[in-house]
N, C-alpha and C positions, 0 to 999 in steps of 0.2 A: 818272553815266554819262560825264560829260565826261572823267574820268580814264582811261577805257578807249578813247577814240576812235581812238588810233593803234595799237591792239592787234588781233591776229588773234583769231578765235573761240577757238582753242586757248589763247591767252594769257589771254583773259577768263575762261575756265573755270579755268585754273590759278590765277589771282589770286583768283577767287571761292572756290576750295577753300581757299586760304591764309586767307582771311577767316573761313571756317567753323572752321578749326582754331585760329587765333590771335586771334580777336576777343576784346576784353576783356569783352564781354557775350555771353551765349548767343544765338545766332541761332536763330530758330524756323523750323520747316519751311515755314510759309506764306510767310516772307520770301524763301525760295529761289525759289518760283514767281513772286512779284512781281518780283524781280530779273530773272528769266529773261524775263518778258514785257516789261519795260522795255528790256532789252538787245536783244530782237528789234525792238521799236518804234524803237529808236535805230539799227538797222541793224548792230549789232555781231555779231549771231547770224543766220546765214542758215538758211532752212528745212532745208538739208542738214546743219546742225550740231545739230539738235534732240536728238540722242542725248546731248549734253553735259550736259543736265540730270540724267541718270542719274548721271554722275560727281559732281555736287554732292550729290545725295541719298545716294549711297553714302558720301561723305565725312562727311556729317551723321550717318548711321547708325553709321559706324565710331567717330566721336568720342563719340557718345552711348553706344555699347556699352562703350567703354573707360572712360567715366565712370560706368558702371553706372546710367545714366539710362534705364531700361527703356522707359518710355512714349515718350520722344523717339526711342529706337532703333527701336521698333516703327513710329513715324510715318515715320521716314526710310526704313526698309526697305520699308514699304508703298508709299511714293511712288516709290522706285527701281523696284520691280516694276511699278507702274502705268505708268510711262513707258518700260518696257523692251520694249514691243511695237513695235519698229522694228529694222530689220536691223543697224544699227551699234551698238546698245546692248550687244551682246556684248563689244565693245572695252572699254567701261567696267567691266563685270563682271570681265573677264580682268585688267585693270589692278588693280582692287580686291583680287581674290584674290591676285595676285602680290605686291602691297605687304603684304597681310596675312601671307602666308607669310614674307616677309623680316622683318617686324616680330616675328613669333612666334619665328623662328630666332635673332634677336638677343636674345631673352629679355626684351623690353620688355613683353610682355603680362602675364607673371607679376609683374613689379615695378611695374607702373603702378597708381597709386592715384587 
């Protein structure tokens, strides 16, 4: 958490999403929730930023889906839906689908292994 102390909540979410995508080891869905709670306790995430966890779970879902890791994808999707019952969660879903469309149009989905 010390590495994030000078970051905004949006930057914390962005960096955490990068960790989900580029981590040398697979991050598990439960680790996202632990990270989120620790970030809240450290004051990095305000209650008004709680929709950001949806971003993390959607990133996890997308990576798992692309990797054809169906169980992990299901876990990520379930958690994203579970935490989506808040007004600003729609922002995360809109961003996720927007990036997915860009990814699809660039032909990366078909060529990804």
